[in-house]
Chimera marker file (.cmm) of the C-alpha trace (Angstrom):
<marker_set name="trace">
<marker id="1" x="38.157" y="-14.282" z="10.451" r="1" g="1" b="0" radius="0.5"/>
<marker id="2" x="40.734" y="-12.183" z="8.561" r="1" g="1" b="0" radius="0.5"/>
<marker id="3" x="40.212" y="-8.493" z="7.960" r="1" g="1" b="0" radius="0.5"/>
<marker id="4" x="39.946" y="-9.037" z="4.221" r="1" g="1" b="0" radius="0.5"/>
<marker id="5" x="37.224" y="-11.652" z="4.677" r="1" g="1" b="0" radius="0.5"/>
<marker id="6" x="35.402" y="-9.407" z="7.148" r="1" g="1" b="0" radius="0.5"/>
<marker id="7" x="35.645" y="-6.453" z="4.749" r="1" g="1" b="0" radius="0.5"/>
<marker id="8" x="34.346" y="-8.629" z="1.864" r="1" g="1" b="0" radius="0.5"/>
<marker id="9" x="31.384" y="-9.811" z="3.926" r="1" g="1" b="0" radius="0.5"/>
<marker id="10" x="30.666" y="-6.291" z="5.104" r="1" g="1" b="0" radius="0.5"/>
<marker id="11" x="30.713" y="-5.007" z="1.487" r="1" g="1" b="0" radius="0.5"/>
<marker id="12" x="28.325" y="-7.770" z="0.412" r="1" g="1" b="0" radius="0.5"/>
<marker id="13" x="25.866" y="-6.924" z="3.241" r="1" g="1" b="0" radius="0.5"/>
<marker id="14" x="25.983" y="-3.209" z="2.488" r="1" g="1" b="0" radius="0.5"/>
<marker id="15" x="25.435" y="-3.884" z="-1.215" r="1" g="1" b="0" radius="0.5"/>
<marker id="16" x="22.387" y="-6.056" z="-0.358" r="1" g="1" b="0" radius="0.5"/>
<marker id="17" x="20.990" y="-3.280" z="1.832" r="1" g="1" b="0" radius="0.5"/>
<marker id="18" x="21.542" y="-0.642" z="-0.837" r="1" g="1" b="0" radius="0.5"/>
<marker id="19" x="19.810" y="-2.862" z="-3.455" r="1" g="1" b="0" radius="0.5"/>
<marker id="20" x="16.967" y="-3.581" z="-1.071" r="1" g="1" b="0" radius="0.5"/>
<marker id="21" x="16.409" y="0.127" z="-0.384" r="1" g="1" b="0" radius="0.5"/>
<marker id="22" x="16.358" y="0.896" z="-4.161" r="1" g="1" b="0" radius="0.5"/>
<marker id="23" x="13.867" y="-1.919" z="-4.665" r="1" g="1" b="0" radius="0.5"/>
<marker id="24" x="11.697" y="-0.612" z="-1.880" r="1" g="1" b="0" radius="0.5"/>
<marker id="25" x="11.677" y="2.871" z="-3.469" r="1" g="1" b="0" radius="0.5"/>
<marker id="26" x="10.608" y="1.366" z="-6.822" r="1" g="1" b="0" radius="0.5"/>
<marker id="27" x="7.843" y="-0.633" z="-5.233" r="1" g="1" b="0" radius="0.5"/>
<marker id="28" x="6.604" y="2.337" z="-3.286" r="1" g="1" b="0" radius="0.5"/>
<marker id="29" x="6.376" y="4.315" z="-6.547" r="1" g="1" b="0" radius="0.5"/>
<marker id="30" x="4.406" y="1.469" z="-8.047" r="1" g="1" b="0" radius="0.5"/>
<marker id="31" x="2.174" y="1.304" z="-4.961" r="1" g="1" b="0" radius="0.5"/>
<marker id="32" x="1.404" y="5.039" z="-5.191" r="1" g="1" b="0" radius="0.5"/>
<marker id="33" x="-0.179" y="4.402" z="-8.604" r="1" g="1" b="0" radius="0.5"/>
<marker id="34" x="-2.570" y="1.719" z="-7.356" r="1" g="1" b="0" radius="0.5"/>
<marker id="35" x="-6.395" y="2.136" z="-7.432" r="1" g="1" b="0" radius="0.5"/>
<marker id="36" x="-9.135" y="-0.279" z="-6.670" r="1" g="1" b="0" radius="0.5"/>
<marker id="37" x="-12.878" y="-0.338" z="-7.165" r="1" g="1" b="0" radius="0.5"/>
<marker id="38" x="-15.609" y="-2.168" z="-5.417" r="1" g="1" b="0" radius="0.5"/>
<marker id="39" x="-19.363" y="-2.469" z="-6.028" r="1" g="1" b="0" radius="0.5"/>
<marker id="40" x="-22.399" y="-2.709" z="-3.777" r="1" g="1" b="0" radius="0.5"/>
<marker id="41" x="-26.137" y="-2.923" z="-4.284" r="1" g="1" b="0" radius="0.5"/>
<marker id="42" x="-25.898" y="-5.430" z="-7.101" r="1" g="1" b="0" radius="0.5"/>
<marker id="43" x="-23.393" y="-3.225" z="-8.962" r="1" g="1" b="0" radius="0.5"/>
<marker id="44" x="-25.483" y="-0.105" z="-8.837" r="1" g="1" b="0" radius="0.5"/>
<marker id="45" x="-23.001" y="1.634" z="-6.553" r="1" g="1" b="0" radius="0.5"/>
<marker id="46" x="-19.300" y="1.662" z="-7.429" r="1" g="1" b="0" radius="0.5"/>
<marker id="47" x="-16.530" y="3.352" z="-5.475" r="1" g="1" b="0" radius="0.5"/>
<marker id="48" x="-12.912" y="3.724" z="-6.585" r="1" g="1" b="0" radius="0.5"/>
<marker id="49" x="-10.099" y="4.584" z="-4.144" r="1" g="1" b="0" radius="0.5"/>
<marker id="50" x="-6.453" y="5.551" z="-4.609" r="1" g="1" b="0" radius="0.5"/>
<marker id="51" x="-3.408" y="3.961" z="-3.038" r="1" g="1" b="0" radius="0.5"/>
<marker id="52" x="-4.082" y="5.676" z="0.254" r="1" g="1" b="0" radius="0.5"/>
<marker id="53" x="-7.639" y="4.401" z="0.407" r="1" g="1" b="0" radius="0.5"/>
<marker id="54" x="-9.086" y="7.817" z="-0.349" r="1" g="1" b="0" radius="0.5"/>
<marker id="55" x="-12.253" y="7.901" z="-2.492" r="1" g="1" b="0" radius="0.5"/>
<marker id="56" x="-11.480" y="9.247" z="-5.910" r="1" g="1" b="0" radius="0.5"/>
<marker id="57" x="-14.687" y="8.363" z="-7.765" r="1" g="1" b="0" radius="0.5"/>
<marker id="58" x="-18.235" y="7.366" z="-6.791" r="1" g="1" b="0" radius="0.5"/>
<marker id="59" x="-20.646" y="6.142" z="-9.466" r="1" g="1" b="0" radius="0.5"/>
<marker id="60" x="-24.337" y="5.540" z="-8.667" r="1" g="1" b="0" radius="0.5"/>
<marker id="61" x="-26.446" y="4.022" z="-11.447" r="1" g="1" b="0" radius="0.5"/>
<marker id="62" x="-29.519" y="6.018" z="-12.198" r="1" g="1" b="0" radius="0.5"/>
<marker id="63" x="-31.751" y="2.945" z="-11.564" r="1" g="1" b="0" radius="0.5"/>
<marker id="64" x="-30.529" y="2.734" z="-7.914" r="1" g="1" b="0" radius="0.5"/>
<marker id="65" x="-33.734" y="4.272" z="-6.488" r="1" g="1" b="0" radius="0.5"/>
<marker id="66" x="-35.814" y="1.726" z="-8.451" r="1" g="1" b="0" radius="0.5"/>
<marker id="67" x="-34.259" y="-1.072" z="-6.409" r="1" g="1" b="0" radius="0.5"/>
<marker id="68" x="-33.251" y="0.569" z="-3.100" r="1" g="1" b="0" radius="0.5"/>
<marker id="69" x="-34.309" y="3.316" z="-0.739" r="1" g="1" b="0" radius="0.5"/>
<marker id="70" x="-32.381" y="6.552" z="-0.529" r="1" g="1" b="0" radius="0.5"/>
<marker id="71" x="-31.666" y="5.865" z="3.129" r="1" g="1" b="0" radius="0.5"/>
<marker id="72" x="-29.624" y="2.836" z="2.138" r="1" g="1" b="0" radius="0.5"/>
<marker id="73" x="-27.313" y="4.751" z="-0.257" r="1" g="1" b="0" radius="0.5"/>
<marker id="74" x="-24.917" y="5.917" z="2.502" r="1" g="1" b="0" radius="0.5"/>
<marker id="75" x="-24.393" y="2.407" z="3.730" r="1" g="1" b="0" radius="0.5"/>
<marker id="76" x="-23.820" y="1.056" z="0.230" r="1" g="1" b="0" radius="0.5"/>
<marker id="77" x="-21.282" y="3.814" z="-0.578" r="1" g="1" b="0" radius="0.5"/>
<marker id="78" x="-19.497" y="3.215" z="2.727" r="1" g="1" b="0" radius="0.5"/>
<marker id="79" x="-19.347" y="-0.583" z="2.262" r="1" g="1" b="0" radius="0.5"/>
<marker id="80" x="-18.019" y="-0.213" z="-1.307" r="1" g="1" b="0" radius="0.5"/>
<marker id="81" x="-15.400" y="2.316" z="-0.148" r="1" g="1" b="0" radius="0.5"/>
<marker id="82" x="-14.283" y="0.036" z="2.662" r="1" g="1" b="0" radius="0.5"/>
<marker id="83" x="-14.047" y="-2.952" z="0.333" r="1" g="1" b="0" radius="0.5"/>
<marker id="84" x="-12.083" y="-0.951" z="-2.245" r="1" g="1" b="0" radius="0.5"/>
<marker id="85" x="-9.668" y="0.367" z="0.450" r="1" g="1" b="0" radius="0.5"/>
<marker id="86" x="-9.085" y="-3.141" z="1.727" r="1" g="1" b="0" radius="0.5"/>
<marker id="87" x="-8.452" y="-4.385" z="-1.822" r="1" g="1" b="0" radius="0.5"/>
<marker id="88" x="-5.929" y="-1.622" z="-2.588" r="1" g="1" b="0" radius="0.5"/>
<marker id="89" x="-4.132" y="-2.342" z="0.751" r="1" g="1" b="0" radius="0.5"/>
<marker id="90" x="-3.877" y="-6.060" z="-0.163" r="1" g="1" b="0" radius="0.5"/>
<marker id="91" x="-2.482" y="-5.180" z="-3.583" r="1" g="1" b="0" radius="0.5"/>
<marker id="92" x="0.121" y="-2.901" z="-2.007" r="1" g="1" b="0" radius="0.5"/>
<marker id="93" x="1.096" y="-5.579" z="0.442" r="1" g="1" b="0" radius="0.5"/>
<marker id="94" x="1.390" y="-8.185" z="-2.346" r="1" g="1" b="0" radius="0.5"/>
<marker id="95" x="3.823" y="-5.873" z="-4.207" r="1" g="1" b="0" radius="0.5"/>
<marker id="96" x="6.026" y="-5.590" z="-1.118" r="1" g="1" b="0" radius="0.5"/>
<marker id="97" x="6.041" y="-9.377" z="-0.315" r="1" g="1" b="0" radius="0.5"/>
<marker id="98" x="9.180" y="-10.374" z="-2.329" r="1" g="1" b="0" radius="0.5"/>
<marker id="99" x="11.140" y="-7.545" z="-0.725" r="1" g="1" b="0" radius="0.5"/>
<marker id="100" x="9.943" y="-8.518" z="2.717" r="1" g="1" b="0" radius="0.5"/>
<marker id="101" x="10.992" y="-12.155" z="2.099" r="1" g="1" b="0" radius="0.5"/>
<marker id="102" x="14.401" y="-11.007" z="1.006" r="1" g="1" b="0" radius="0.5"/>
<marker id="103" x="14.691" y="-8.768" z="4.117" r="1" g="1" b="0" radius="0.5"/>
<marker id="104" x="14.066" y="-11.707" z="6.387" r="1" g="1" b="0" radius="0.5"/>
<marker id="105" x="16.826" y="-13.752" z="4.730" r="1" g="1" b="0" radius="0.5"/>
<marker id="106" x="19.428" y="-10.937" z="4.846" r="1" g="1" b="0" radius="0.5"/>
<marker id="107" x="22.318" y="-11.587" z="7.175" r="1" g="1" b="0" radius="0.5"/>
<marker id="108" x="22.659" y="-9.222" z="10.042" r="1" g="1" b="0" radius="0.5"/>
<marker id="109" x="25.678" y="-6.979" z="10.270" r="1" g="1" b="0" radius="0.5"/>
<marker id="110" x="25.834" y="-7.877" z="13.908" r="1" g="1" b="0" radius="0.5"/>
<marker id="111" x="26.311" y="-11.488" z="12.796" r="1" g="1" b="0" radius="0.5"/>
<marker id="112" x="29.587" y="-10.397" z="11.124" r="1" g="1" b="0" radius="0.5"/>
<marker id="113" x="30.882" y="-7.860" z="13.652" r="1" g="1" b="0" radius="0.5"/>
<marker id="114" x="29.915" y="-7.938" z="17.337" r="1" g="1" b="0" radius="0.5"/>
<marker id="115" x="28.126" y="-4.817" z="18.423" r="1" g="1" b="0" radius="0.5"/>
<marker id="116" x="27.421" y="-3.609" z="14.931" r="1" g="1" b="0" radius="0.5"/>
<marker id="117" x="23.866" y="-2.279" z="14.230" r="1" g="1" b="0" radius="0.5"/>
<marker id="118" x="21.472" y="-4.629" z="12.470" r="1" g="1" b="0" radius="0.5"/>
<marker id="119" x="21.002" y="-3.126" z="9.031" r="1" g="1" b="0" radius="0.5"/>
<marker id="120" x="17.825" y="-5.156" z="8.596" r="1" g="1" b="0" radius="0.5"/>
<marker id="121" x="16.295" y="-2.592" z="10.906" r="1" g="1" b="0" radius="0.5"/>
<marker id="122" x="16.630" y="-0.007" z="8.099" r="1" g="1" b="0" radius="0.5"/>
<marker id="123" x="14.375" y="-2.020" z="5.770" r="1" g="1" b="0" radius="0.5"/>
<marker id="124" x="12.152" y="-3.131" z="8.696" r="1" g="1" b="0" radius="0.5"/>
<marker id="125" x="11.440" y="0.520" z="9.429" r="1" g="1" b="0" radius="0.5"/>
<marker id="126" x="9.992" y="0.856" z="5.896" r="1" g="1" b="0" radius="0.5"/>
<marker id="127" x="7.519" y="-1.923" z="6.679" r="1" g="1" b="0" radius="0.5"/>
<marker id="128" x="6.495" y="-0.470" z="10.107" r="1" g="1" b="0" radius="0.5"/>
<marker id="129" x="7.396" y="-3.709" z="11.880" r="1" g="1" b="0" radius="0.5"/>
<marker id="130" x="6.520" y="-6.876" z="10.011" r="1" g="1" b="0" radius="0.5"/>
<marker id="131" x="3.401" y="-5.580" z="8.357" r="1" g="1" b="0" radius="0.5"/>
<marker id="132" x="3.696" y="-4.546" z="4.730" r="1" g="1" b="0" radius="0.5"/>
<marker id="133" x="1.245" y="-2.410" z="2.932" r="1" g="1" b="0" radius="0.5"/>
<marker id="134" x="0.021" y="1.089" z="2.517" r="1" g="1" b="0" radius="0.5"/>
<marker id="135" x="-1.097" y="2.770" z="5.705" r="1" g="1" b="0" radius="0.5"/>
<marker id="136" x="-3.968" y="5.234" z="5.615" r="1" g="1" b="0" radius="0.5"/>
<marker id="137" x="-2.797" y="8.832" z="5.657" r="1" g="1" b="0" radius="0.5"/>
<marker id="138" x="-4.350" y="12.168" z="6.230" r="1" g="1" b="0" radius="0.5"/>
<marker id="139" x="-6.022" y="13.597" z="3.167" r="1" g="1" b="0" radius="0.5"/>
<marker id="140" x="-3.995" y="16.290" z="1.419" r="1" g="1" b="0" radius="0.5"/>
<marker id="141" x="-5.086" y="19.071" z="-0.857" r="1" g="1" b="0" radius="0.5"/>
<marker id="142" x="-5.095" y="17.504" z="-4.325" r="1" g="1" b="0" radius="0.5"/>
<marker id="143" x="-6.930" y="20.384" z="-6.095" r="1" g="1" b="0" radius="0.5"/>
<marker id="144" x="-10.138" y="18.360" z="-6.446" r="1" g="1" b="0" radius="0.5"/>
<marker id="145" x="-13.431" y="20.191" z="-6.350" r="1" g="1" b="0" radius="0.5"/>
<marker id="146" x="-14.842" y="19.284" z="-2.926" r="1" g="1" b="0" radius="0.5"/>
<marker id="147" x="-18.321" y="20.223" z="-4.018" r="1" g="1" b="0" radius="0.5"/>
<marker id="148" x="-18.375" y="17.747" z="-6.935" r="1" g="1" b="0" radius="0.5"/>
<marker id="149" x="-21.336" y="15.390" z="-7.003" r="1" g="1" b="0" radius="0.5"/>
<marker id="150" x="-21.137" y="11.630" z="-7.655" r="1" g="1" b="0" radius="0.5"/>
<marker id="151" x="-21.398" y="10.468" z="-11.241" r="1" g="1" b="0" radius="0.5"/>
<marker id="152" x="-24.804" y="9.115" z="-12.217" r="1" g="1" b="0" radius="0.5"/>
<marker id="153" x="-24.805" y="6.466" z="-14.946" r="1" g="1" b="0" radius="0.5"/>
<marker id="154" x="-27.570" y="6.432" z="-17.470" r="1" g="1" b="0" radius="0.5"/>
<link id1="1" id2="2" r="1" g="1" b="0" radius="0.2"/>
<link id1="2" id2="3" r="1" g="1" b="0" radius="0.2"/>
<link id1="3" id2="4" r="1" g="1" b="0" radius="0.2"/>
<link id1="4" id2="5" r="1" g="1" b="0" radius="0.2"/>
<link id1="5" id2="6" r="1" g="1" b="0" radius="0.2"/>
<link id1="6" id2="7" r="1" g="1" b="0" radius="0.2"/>
<link id1="7" id2="8" r="1" g="1" b="0" radius="0.2"/>
<link id1="8" id2="9" r="1" g="1" b="0" radius="0.2"/>
<link id1="9" id2="10" r="1" g="1" b="0" radius="0.2"/>
<link id1="10" id2="11" r="1" g="1" b="0" radius="0.2"/>
<link id1="11" id2="12" r="1" g="1" b="0" radius="0.2"/>
<link id1="12" id2="13" r="1" g="1" b="0" radius="0.2"/>
<link id1="13" id2="14" r="1" g="1" b="0" radius="0.2"/>
<link id1="14" id2="15" r="1" g="1" b="0" radius="0.2"/>
<link id1="15" id2="16" r="1" g="1" b="0" radius="0.2"/>
<link id1="16" id2="17" r="1" g="1" b="0" radius="0.2"/>
<link id1="17" id2="18" r="1" g="1" b="0" radius="0.2"/>
<link id1="18" id2="19" r="1" g="1" b="0" radius="0.2"/>
<link id1="19" id2="20" r="1" g="1" b="0" radius="0.2"/>
<link id1="20" id2="21" r="1" g="1" b="0" radius="0.2"/>
<link id1="21" id2="22" r="1" g="1" b="0" radius="0.2"/>
<link id1="22" id2="23" r="1" g="1" b="0" radius="0.2"/>
<link id1="23" id2="24" r="1" g="1" b="0" radius="0.2"/>
<link id1="24" id2="25" r="1" g="1" b="0" radius="0.2"/>
<link id1="25" id2="26" r="1" g="1" b="0" radius="0.2"/>
<link id1="26" id2="27" r="1" g="1" b="0" radius="0.2"/>
<link id1="27" id2="28" r="1" g="1" b="0" radius="0.2"/>
<link id1="28" id2="29" r="1" g="1" b="0" radius="0.2"/>
<link id1="29" id2="30" r="1" g="1" b="0" radius="0.2"/>
<link id1="30" id2="31" r="1" g="1" b="0" radius="0.2"/>
<link id1="31" id2="32" r="1" g="1" b="0" radius="0.2"/>
<link id1="32" id2="33" r="1" g="1" b="0" radius="0.2"/>
<link id1="33" id2="34" r="1" g="1" b="0" radius="0.2"/>
<link id1="34" id2="35" r="1" g="1" b="0" radius="0.2"/>
<link id1="35" id2="36" r="1" g="1" b="0" radius="0.2"/>
<link id1="36" id2="37" r="1" g="1" b="0" radius="0.2"/>
<link id1="37" id2="38" r="1" g="1" b="0" radius="0.2"/>
<link id1="38" id2="39" r="1" g="1" b="0" radius="0.2"/>
<link id1="39" id2="40" r="1" g="1" b="0" radius="0.2"/>
<link id1="40" id2="41" r="1" g="1" b="0" radius="0.2"/>
<link id1="41" id2="42" r="1" g="1" b="0" radius="0.2"/>
<link id1="42" id2="43" r="1" g="1" b="0" radius="0.2"/>
<link id1="43" id2="44" r="1" g="1" b="0" radius="0.2"/>
<link id1="44" id2="45" r="1" g="1" b="0" radius="0.2"/>
<link id1="45" id2="46" r="1" g="1" b="0" radius="0.2"/>
<link id1="46" id2="47" r="1" g="1" b="0" radius="0.2"/>
<link id1="47" id2="48" r="1" g="1" b="0" radius="0.2"/>
<link id1="48" id2="49" r="1" g="1" b="0" radius="0.2"/>
<link id1="49" id2="50" r="1" g="1" b="0" radius="0.2"/>
<link id1="50" id2="51" r="1" g="1" b="0" radius="0.2"/>
<link id1="51" id2="52" r="1" g="1" b="0" radius="0.2"/>
<link id1="52" id2="53" r="1" g="1" b="0" radius="0.2"/>
<link id1="53" id2="54" r="1" g="1" b="0" radius="0.2"/>
<link id1="54" id2="55" r="1" g="1" b="0" radius="0.2"/>
<link id1="55" id2="56" r="1" g="1" b="0" radius="0.2"/>
<link id1="56" id2="57" r="1" g="1" b="0" radius="0.2"/>
<link id1="57" id2="58" r="1" g="1" b="0" radius="0.2"/>
<link id1="58" id2="59" r="1" g="1" b="0" radius="0.2"/>
<link id1="59" id2="60" r="1" g="1" b="0" radius="0.2"/>
<link id1="60" id2="61" r="1" g="1" b="0" radius="0.2"/>
<link id1="61" id2="62" r="1" g="1" b="0" radius="0.2"/>
<link id1="62" id2="63" r="1" g="1" b="0" radius="0.2"/>
<link id1="63" id2="64" r="1" g="1" b="0" radius="0.2"/>
<link id1="64" id2="65" r="1" g="1" b="0" radius="0.2"/>
<link id1="65" id2="66" r="1" g="1" b="0" radius="0.2"/>
<link id1="66" id2="67" r="1" g="1" b="0" radius="0.2"/>
<link id1="67" id2="68" r="1" g="1" b="0" radius="0.2"/>
<link id1="68" id2="69" r="1" g="1" b="0" radius="0.2"/>
<link id1="69" id2="70" r="1" g="1" b="0" radius="0.2"/>
<link id1="70" id2="71" r="1" g="1" b="0" radius="0.2"/>
<link id1="71" id2="72" r="1" g="1" b="0" radius="0.2"/>
<link id1="72" id2="73" r="1" g="1" b="0" radius="0.2"/>
<link id1="73" id2="74" r="1" g="1" b="0" radius="0.2"/>
<link id1="74" id2="75" r="1" g="1" b="0" radius="0.2"/>
<link id1="75" id2="76" r="1" g="1" b="0" radius="0.2"/>
<link id1="76" id2="77" r="1" g="1" b="0" radius="0.2"/>
<link id1="77" id2="78" r="1" g="1" b="0" radius="0.2"/>
<link id1="78" id2="79" r="1" g="1" b="0" radius="0.2"/>
<link id1="79" id2="80" r="1" g="1" b="0" radius="0.2"/>
<link id1="80" id2="81" r="1" g="1" b="0" radius="0.2"/>
<link id1="81" id2="82" r="1" g="1" b="0" radius="0.2"/>
<link id1="82" id2="83" r="1" g="1" b="0" radius="0.2"/>
<link id1="83" id2="84" r="1" g="1" b="0" radius="0.2"/>
<link id1="84" id2="85" r="1" g="1" b="0" radius="0.2"/>
<link id1="85" id2="86" r="1" g="1" b="0" radius="0.2"/>
<link id1="86" id2="87" r="1" g="1" b="0" radius="0.2"/>
<link id1="87" id2="88" r="1" g="1" b="0" radius="0.2"/>
<link id1="88" id2="89" r="1" g="1" b="0" radius="0.2"/>
<link id1="89" id2="90" r="1" g="1" b="0" radius="0.2"/>
<link id1="90" id2="91" r="1" g="1" b="0" radius="0.2"/>
<link id1="91" id2="92" r="1" g="1" b="0" radius="0.2"/>
<link id1="92" id2="93" r="1" g="1" b="0" radius="0.2"/>
<link id1="93" id2="94" r="1" g="1" b="0" radius="0.2"/>
<link id1="94" id2="95" r="1" g="1" b="0" radius="0.2"/>
<link id1="95" id2="96" r="1" g="1" b="0" radius="0.2"/>
<link id1="96" id2="97" r="1" g="1" b="0" radius="0.2"/>
<link id1="97" id2="98" r="1" g="1" b="0" radius="0.2"/>
<link id1="98" id2="99" r="1" g="1" b="0" radius="0.2"/>
<link id1="99" id2="100" r="1" g="1" b="0" radius="0.2"/>
<link id1="100" id2="101" r="1" g="1" b="0" radius="0.2"/>
<link id1="101" id2="102" r="1" g="1" b="0" radius="0.2"/>
<link id1="102" id2="103" r="1" g="1" b="0" radius="0.2"/>
<link id1="103" id2="104" r="1" g="1" b="0" radius="0.2"/>
<link id1="104" id2="105" r="1" g="1" b="0" radius="0.2"/>
<link id1="105" id2="106" r="1" g="1" b="0" radius="0.2"/>
<link id1="106" id2="107" r="1" g="1" b="0" radius="0.2"/>
<link id1="107" id2="108" r="1" g="1" b="0" radius="0.2"/>
<link id1="108" id2="109" r="1" g="1" b="0" radius="0.2"/>
<link id1="109" id2="110" r="1" g="1" b="0" radius="0.2"/>
<link id1="110" id2="111" r="1" g="1" b="0" radius="0.2"/>
<link id1="111" id2="112" r="1" g="1" b="0" radius="0.2"/>
<link id1="112" id2="113" r="1" g="1" b="0" radius="0.2"/>
<link id1="113" id2="114" r="1" g="1" b="0" radius="0.2"/>
<link id1="114" id2="115" r="1" g="1" b="0" radius="0.2"/>
<link id1="115" id2="116" r="1" g="1" b="0" radius="0.2"/>
<link id1="116" id2="117" r="1" g="1" b="0" radius="0.2"/>
<link id1="117" id2="118" r="1" g="1" b="0" radius="0.2"/>
<link id1="118" id2="119" r="1" g="1" b="0" radius="0.2"/>
<link id1="119" id2="120" r="1" g="1" b="0" radius="0.2"/>
<link id1="120" id2="121" r="1" g="1" b="0" radius="0.2"/>
<link id1="121" id2="122" r="1" g="1" b="0" radius="0.2"/>
<link id1="122" id2="123" r="1" g="1" b="0" radius="0.2"/>
<link id1="123" id2="124" r="1" g="1" b="0" radius="0.2"/>
<link id1="124" id2="125" r="1" g="1" b="0" radius="0.2"/>
<link id1="125" id2="126" r="1" g="1" b="0" radius="0.2"/>
<link id1="126" id2="127" r="1" g="1" b="0" radius="0.2"/>
<link id1="127" id2="128" r="1" g="1" b="0" radius="0.2"/>
<link id1="128" id2="129" r="1" g="1" b="0" radius="0.2"/>
<link id1="129" id2="130" r="1" g="1" b="0" radius="0.2"/>
<link id1="130" id2="131" r="1" g="1" b="0" radius="0.2"/>
<link id1="131" id2="132" r="1" g="1" b="0" radius="0.2"/>
<link id1="132" id2="133" r="1" g="1" b="0" radius="0.2"/>
<link id1="133" id2="134" r="1" g="1" b="0" radius="0.2"/>
<link id1="134" id2="135" r="1" g="1" b="0" radius="0.2"/>
<link id1="135" id2="136" r="1" g="1" b="0" radius="0.2"/>
<link id1="136" id2="137" r="1" g="1" b="0" radius="0.2"/>
<link id1="137" id2="138" r="1" g="1" b="0" radius="0.2"/>
<link id1="138" id2="139" r="1" g="1" b="0" radius="0.2"/>
<link id1="139" id2="140" r="1" g="1" b="0" radius="0.2"/>
<link id1="140" id2="141" r="1" g="1" b="0" radius="0.2"/>
<link id1="141" id2="142" r="1" g="1" b="0" radius="0.2"/>
<link id1="142" id2="143" r="1" g="1" b="0" radius="0.2"/>
<link id1="143" id2="144" r="1" g="1" b="0" radius="0.2"/>
<link id1="144" id2="145" r="1" g="1" b="0" radius="0.2"/>
<link id1="145" id2="146" r="1" g="1" b="0" radius="0.2"/>
<link id1="146" id2="147" r="1" g="1" b="0" radius="0.2"/>
<link id1="147" id2="148" r="1" g="1" b="0" radius="0.2"/>
<link id1="148" id2="149" r="1" g="1" b="0" radius="0.2"/>
<link id1="149" id2="150" r="1" g="1" b="0" radius="0.2"/>
<link id1="150" id2="151" r="1" g="1" b="0" radius="0.2"/>
<link id1="151" id2="152" r="1" g="1" b="0" radius="0.2"/>
<link id1="152" id2="153" r="1" g="1" b="0" radius="0.2"/>
<link id1="153" id2="154" r="1" g="1" b="0" radius="0.2"/>
</marker_set>
């Protein structure tokens, strides 16, 4: 292969990687805005989580105690929170799927030049292997009042 052809292929691969990284950044911004809600106890308990799976709102209908015992409330809140966290993770993964598919089809730089690093590893690192999606993170201080009580619907 001539130097010009090699240079041209190398330029194309680097442009693809650059475009892929820009697309990943855009999708990650979109993922950060995701929320999901789930209900338990026949809709009397609703929990909403943010993109990281952190609970941002809990709503308990005022008629909850007419149907269920107070001892069951913790389990219903937990189940709704887990369902909502799973849903938001699925949505985040779905947003990343087109990019992951493109990453898999990208030619490797090592296919062009022996011994060159595989630039697909740069985008693979964003996915944490082959798994796409938002990973749970440690809670950070988001200026929310930690003593706030759940919302009770009337």
